[in-house]
N, C-alpha and C positions, 0 to 999 in steps of 0.2 A: 567380457570380465563385465565384472559390476562394479560400480562407483566405490560400492563398501569392501571391496575387495582391495584396494590402497590404501594405506592407513592414513594418512594424510586427507584424502575426499573424505575416510569415514571420519577423522577430525572436524571438516569443513560441515558435515553434515549436520554432527552432534552439535556443534556450535551454533548453526544456524538454527536451532530446533530452542536451544536455549537463548539464542537472541530473540525470535518469536515469541518468546514468553513476556519477554520484557517488552514487546511492541503491543502485547496484547493480543497474541496468534497464541491457540493451542502450538504445544512445542510438536504432538505428532504432522498437524499440519505442515507448519516450519519443514520438518526432517523428509516431510512426502513432497515439498517442493524442490528443498536440496539434492536429494536424490534423483529427481530427475531432469532438475538445470544440470548433474555434472553428466548423465546418461546419454551416452553418443544415439541412443537407438530406441524406439519407442517402448517402451514397460507396458505390463500387464498388473492391475493388481494383485495377483498373487506373486508375480518376479518382487513386486515392493514389500508386500507381505515379507514374504522369504526375508530379502534381503534386509530389512531393517528388526525382522521380529517385534511388530506391531502388530494386534491384532488387526485379523478383518473388517471389523467393524469401523475401525479407527482407522484405517487406509478408506474404507468406503467414504464415510463423512468428509474428510480428507481431500478427498478427486474433490468432490463436491464444491468444498468452501474451494479449492483452487479453481477451478473452471468458475464458479462465479464471480470473480476476481478477473477470469478470463487470464490467467498467466499460465495453466495450465488447460489442455482439449484433448479432447479422444479424438484418436485418430485410427483407421483401419488398419491393419495388412495383409495386406494379399496374403487369400493360402487358410488365412486365419481367424476364424469366427469372432474369439475376445475383442472385448475393448484391449487398445492400448492406449498409453495416455503421454507425451511428452509439453516440456515447460518451455514458455517461452525463452529464448536464447538472450533476445535483444534487452540488453540491460536497461537502454532508456524506456525503451515499449515496457517494458515491467513496470519501471516506476512509474511511467504515468498510467498504468490501467489498477495500480494499487492506491494512487495518491486519487485517482478520481473516484474508486469503487470508495474509497473511507471520505473521500467530498460529500457525497450522495447518502454515506451510512450514517456521519457522525455529524456531519457539520451543516447541511442544508438543513436538517431538522433541528437544530440549535437558532440558525438563521430564525428560522419560522416561528419557533417557540417564543425565541429574545423578541421577534416581531409585535408578536401579539401581546408580551410582557408591557414592552414598551407602551403601546398601545394604548392598554387599561390601566397602565400606570399613570399617563400623560390626563386622561380623563378621573382618575382619584384623588381628588386632593384633601383625602385623608392616610394618602399614602406616604411615609416619611419621603423629602426631599433626598436624601440621599440614597435610598433603595431605589428612587425614580431614575436618578444622575447616574449610578453605577448599572443599573441594568442597561439605561439606556447607551454607556460608554462599551459597554460587552457588544450591544447589538453592533452599535458602529463599526468596533473592531473586528470583530469576526466577520460580518456583511464583505468588510475590506479584505481581509482576508480572505472571502469566498472568492472576488471579483476579481481580485491578483491572481488566484489561481486559476480562474474562468479566459483570464487574458494572456497568460503565462503557458496555459497548456497548449495553444493554439500556434504559438511558435515553434518554425521549422525546427529538426534536430539540431543543426551544426549553429544557431541561434540560440539555442538551449543550454548546448556545451559551449561556447562561447561565454555567455553570459555566466554558467557557473564558474568557469576558470579566470572571469574578472575577479570574482568573488568582492571583497570590499573597495576592487578599484573603481566598481561600478559610479562609486558616490564620487566621484570627481567629474562626472558628465552633468552628476546636479549642483544646478546655482547656491551657493550660500559658501555654510561653515566647510572648511577642506578637513578630510581626515586624517588623523594622524597617521604619520609614517611608520 
């Protein structure tokens, strides 16, 4: 039985595709990911094409992108020469891999550019002070975000789960103003 054979699984796959577009991910990529995530056995590209009704080229592109994020991997099935694919089923591992790749693709280049702009603006006395100040603040902010991610990503999974479950209550551990209940 394929995941698309059950109406609720099909609804999840369609919704995941819609959510993907909200996160800047191609709908086909998100649907392929959802299909593989719900699959209890490795799937061939042809099986994905048939199940989702997508063009073979879209599935191939999606599989390459998902492998680039390291949330889908190619596996070999004994007695079958075709490539098969499986999705990472550990949600924390999937989240961390996606965050790591997005940071590498989006945040790191932004930090680098903002650092270069900040240095140039510091030397450029003709630059308007508010531009110098705002780009400098943005560099500090995004840099802090990147550093925070680098520190959090190495925490053990149980610590991450506890931290997430604590939510805003973690503020009680920080000296100073107490959060409102």
